[in-house]
NURO-436005 format. One line per field, with one value per residue (C-alpha): residue number from 1; x, y, z. Coordinates in steps of 0.001 Angstrom, whole numbers, m for minus. Layout:
BEGIN
nr = (NUM;...);
c1 = (X;...);
c2 = (Y;...);
c3 = (Z;...);
// end
This chain:
BEGIN
nr = (1;2;3;4;5;6;7;8;9;10;11;12;13;14;15;16;17;18;19;20;21;22;23;24;25;26;27;28;29;30;31;32;33;34;35;36;37;38;39;40;41;42;43;44;45;46;47;48;49;50;51;52;53;54;55;56;57;58;59;60;61;62;63;64;65;66;67;68;69;70;71;72;73;74;75;76;77;78;79;80;81;82;83;84;85;86;87;88;89;90;91;92;93;94;95;96;97;98;99;100;101;102;103;104;105;106;107;108;109;110;111;112;113;114;115;116;117;118;119;120;121;122;123;124;125;126;127;128;129;130;131;132;133;134;135;136;137;138;139;140;141;142;143;144;145;146;147;148;149;150;151;152;153;154;155;156;157;158;159;160;161;162;163;164;165;166;167;168;169;170;171;172;173;174;175;176;177;178;179;180;181;182;183;184;185;186;187;188;189;190;191;192;193;194;195;196;197;198;199;200;201;202;203;204;205;206;207;208;209;210;211;212;213;214;215;216;217;218;219;220;221;222;223;224;225;226;227;228;229;230;231;232;233;234;235;236;237;238;239;240;241;242;243;244;245;246;247;248;249;250;251;252;253;254;255;256;257;258;259;260;261;262;263;264;265;266;267;268;269;270;271;272;273;274;275;276;277;278;279;280;281;282;283;284;285;286;287;288;289;290;291;292;293;294;295;296;297;298;299;300;301;302;303;304;305;306;307;308;309;310;311;312;313;314;315;316;317;318;319;320;321;322;323;324;325;326;327;328;329;330;331;332;333;334;335;336;337;338;339;340;341;342;343;344;345;346;347;348;349;350;351;352;353;354;355;356;357;358;359;360;361;362;363;364;365;366;367;368;369;370;371;372;373;374;375;376;377;378;379;380;381;382;383;384;385);
c1 = (103517;104694;107609;108530;110807;113643;113591;113398;116459;118419;117744;118510;121790;122804;122447;124994;122147;122998;120671;121033;122280;119691;118674;115177;113540;111101;110766;110963;114322;115782;114539;116675;119736;119401;118880;122285;123817;122783;123942;120896;119400;117635;114414;112205;109734;106884;107059;103478;102239;100799;102307;101206;102863;104384;100946;99739;102571;104271;107504;109416;112476;113800;116497;117946;117464;115016;112756;113227;112460;109283;108068;108558;106220;103794;103928;104236;100646;98896;96818;98154;95056;96452;94619;96033;94989;90857;89549;90809;94348;97368;98896;102849;104940;108320;110221;113110;115518;117699;120234;119028;120569;120875;119344;119872;117401;114579;113503;111096;112376;110584;110498;107286;105299;103269;100191;99796;102783;104030;107195;109075;108321;111203;109420;111196;110295;112496;109265;110197;109253;105361;102766;103644;99660;99564;102431;101050;97795;99326;101976;102419;104983;107506;107097;109696;108561;110872;109560;112185;112853;113217;115439;118001;117681;118012;121020;123394;122473;118909;119600;121727;118799;116907;119601;119979;116151;116151;118968;121708;125297;128795;129637;126490;124663;127132;126281;122587;123006;124764;121970;119303;121156;121322;117578;116665;118805;117036;113805;115171;116705;114194;111049;109466;106437;107387;110644;109951;112260;110542;112667;115809;118002;121242;122682;123962;127598;126911;125868;122702;120713;117317;115486;112444;111822;109355;109487;106568;107280;105380;103233;103531;107060;107411;108231;111724;112447;111839;113048;110151;107715;109832;110314;106342;105039;101755;100424;99995;97459;94000;93725;91237;93628;96229;93779;92705;96560;96822;93844;95723;92546;92626;90708;90889;89004;86660;84218;80784;78384;77714;80203;80929;82545;83343;85661;87842;89259;87909;84386;84809;85657;82655;80681;81879;81109;77565;76780;77748;75640;72464;73538;75270;78852;80752;82515;85519;87017;87107;88206;88336;89830;88542;89021;88533;87480;84388;86756;88066;84668;83810;86881;86046;82510;83647;86210;83482;81106;83989;83809;81646;80559;78970;75234;74483;76254;76479;77914;78544;80037;80269;80910;83322;86094;84393;81009;78139;77177;80618;79918;76673;77999;80853;78294;76019;78705;80320;76933;75803;78997;78851;75061;74757;71090;72318;70566;72342;71984;73647;73824;75544;75745;77455;78247;76024;74000;70489;71852;73760;70223;68260;70958;70722;66900;66785;69732;67247;69472;68354;69245;67957;68749;69491;69336;71816;74416;72216;69143;71383;72777;69398;68397;70916;70825;66711;66978;69626;67043);
c2 = (104646;101905;101808;98952;96093;97175;100660;98453;96474;99677;100783;97169;97458;100783;99092;96422;93768;91716;91608;89649;91692;93289;96019;97635;98073;100545;98573;95289;95885;97167;93574;91950;93996;93527;89714;89745;91410;88867;86067;85102;82821;85347;85988;88531;90319;92431;95560;96641;97465;94101;90884;87300;88491;84918;83157;85496;85152;88092;86383;83939;82252;82990;80905;83396;87042;86628;84872;87554;90178;88131;87950;91519;92581;90103;91857;95633;97172;94032;94406;91592;90785;89101;88957;92297;93974;93538;91992;95405;94665;96890;97881;96712;99421;98602;95307;94004;91647;89970;87069;83562;82185;78597;78318;75864;77322;79889;82050;84507;87729;91063;93995;95491;97881;96732;98738;97213;97566;100858;99094;97271;93479;91290;88319;85099;81679;79028;78486;81481;81755;81418;83791;84134;84337;80517;79552;81155;79299;75851;75815;78733;77135;78047;81593;83661;86909;89387;92554;95430;97833;101305;102163;99456;98856;95358;93576;91505;88611;88932;88635;85604;84209;84660;83461;80090;79734;79677;76727;78652;78039;79067;82038;81990;82337;85291;87052;86681;88474;91343;91445;91801;94595;96274;95699;97276;100261;100745;100759;103764;105202;105439;105766;102411;100947;97584;95867;92428;89778;86975;84981;85599;82799;81023;79813;76808;78787;79825;83425;85154;87094;89046;87696;89695;92749;95335;98507;100609;104108;105520;108421;110557;110669;111895;115333;114207;112722;115109;112548;109985;111579;111354;107528;107010;105342;107117;105237;102442;104629;105389;109068;109777;108906;111192;114033;113364;113454;116966;118092;115990;113785;109900;108242;104578;103299;100509;98043;99314;102220;104102;107162;107688;110762;110540;112582;110224;106868;104638;106263;105682;101914;101738;103278;100839;97869;99348;99946;96288;94962;96608;95067;98143;98186;101323;102813;104174;105150;108803;110555;114271;114513;116147;119972;120311;123529;124229;124070;120788;119406;120332;118795;115783;115756;116456;113618;111029;112332;111809;108098;106710;103547;105828;105780;107653;109194;108663;111518;110407;113203;113993;117891;117860;120155;120510;122269;120665;123770;124005;120559;121349;124451;122172;119545;122034;123798;120623;118935;122409;123145;119366;119307;116340;114728;111510;110438;112084;110756;112969;111807;114856;115117;117548;121124;123257;120308;122270;124864;122324;120349;123449;123980;121130;121016;124555;123165;121959;118490;115070;114731;113126;113703;110593;110632;107725;105900;102791;104895;106802;103466;101539;105001;105213;101378;101544;104616;102821;99463);
c3 = (127719;125579;123221;120450;121054;119105;121418;124719;123531;122727;126307;127546;125688;127262;130705;129875;129139;126197;123423;120132;117049;115160;112785;112449;108785;107089;103768;102601;100905;104057;105565;103084;103902;107003;106569;104637;107338;109752;107812;106037;108583;111158;112918;111433;114036;113541;115788;117242;120887;121605;122832;120981;117727;117338;117354;114854;112378;113547;114368;112001;111448;107691;106041;103274;102614;99650;102127;104409;101979;100985;104461;104828;101962;103669;107042;105978;106208;107570;110656;113408;115650;118945;122484;123250;120169;120011;117007;114743;115411;114801;111591;111001;109789;111369;111414;113871;112005;114226;114219;114873;118349;119111;122555;125367;128101;128409;131715;132430;134349;134967;137189;137495;140207;142848;143441;146857;148357;146228;145519;142624;142547;140668;139058;137824;136346;134594;132441;129856;126310;127273;128695;132345;133333;132097;134153;137455;136434;135637;137878;140368;142445;139394;139796;142393;143507;145480;146529;146742;149839;148130;151107;150617;146846;145169;147054;145140;147634;146535;142640;143611;145346;142408;139802;142208;142223;138253;138464;137297;138487;138177;135912;134159;137633;138430;135118;135813;139048;137471;134799;137587;139015;135829;135266;138501;137759;134500;136244;138672;136151;133664;135554;134308;135357;133651;132421;131021;129221;127990;127187;128867;127382;127954;124365;123467;123480;127049;127018;128747;125937;126392;123272;123718;125674;126613;128562;129815;131072;134230;131996;135707;135154;131572;132695;133729;130388;127392;124932;125618;123378;120429;120871;120494;117407;117091;114392;116950;118960;118660;117123;119580;122377;120902;120665;124597;125640;124111;126841;129762;129326;130706;127475;125962;123569;124280;121935;122894;122210;125347;125641;128988;130743;134123;136887;138781;137778;140386;139706;135871;136341;138660;135998;133204;135662;136396;132644;131963;134867;132937;129595;128230;126430;127363;124165;126392;129545;129885;133127;132933;136251;139701;138609;134937;133512;131373;128233;129186;129638;126294;124571;126262;125202;121762;121720;122754;119869;117354;117849;115435;117558;120400;119894;123429;126046;129941;131921;135774;137597;141307;141755;144948;143330;140284;140029;138318;136382;134832;134012;132295;130469;128814;127556;126152;124439;122879;121897;120324;118374;116912;116470;118789;118551;120295;123268;126550;130250;133117;136831;138876;142422;144633;144316;142133;141372;140895;138929;136572;136143;134918;132708;130969;131067;129152;126685;123799;124119;123961;127677;131084;134323;136576;140582;141001;139088;138682;137466;134883;133881;133343;131490;128719;128263;127588;125407;123220;123396);
// end
């Protein structure tokens, strides 16, 4: 689960991690008033669920309130296109106005989950203010990593080692040690999958400040934080993704024309790869889970068919916990309800597979069954021509 930068900074501030003074605005007039509160010279930052805003014109320094207001008028309602948004971009509905800060040095600091070790990993670099992927490619030796033992937690001496590696000394080094410890505490208590500060800066006045912040929450822990859903900006989400979440479906919109319904995240990713190998472009990632009901399958299929880009559907199901005849009933129910005439290819294997194939064969739908993943991918690609 993502949140906006201004929300992330409110959380950082609550954990005694210093951030610049700022106010969020919903109108251009509010942008002007906020700029006056910041002394006129300030930074206007569009709030969207994506990085790369600066290069897209979404982060700009202004020198007087009237200029801030004009920039607000330009940004509100505009679709910012960055490498993380895709070509359609994301619409700006909120703007953060922050005080301008004189910066002496910039760093990168984050804590994220390392899936290989199943532990938190602290990542830091003296090359802040730029994309960490670029630093890793150009100068990997400038990235410092520390995997945290969950039994002992992050210890002060480990945080101090990172601060010293960044070239800090004296009082500012000790401030950084406490900041890192607070960041780790935040990660644990808020069930974060990522907390990123880029850049973390030392100001010319000698203070540490988190100039930009990104926080992702672990979706599996949302039941422990009932306030999190209220923090979501639904205008930043695809409407079909919102609908899918109501039925506990894992759905992500992609750019292709082949709608995909699969059970199991690993199988779903493999399905997307095989479709691309055969020249197809998936329209979505959709995992219905291992024990989906007939109703859940029907809802998943209807979500796929609501995407106007979908020209055909590929279903790849392994009937272990889930029976193939249940899948077939769900497909038939959903396709009949919306009068689907699109070509459908179904690859099923496992429990009740023959019964499932018989149901599909007698459904009257434009459907073919395949014996293998490769066969199914080849068929749907060929049918779309």
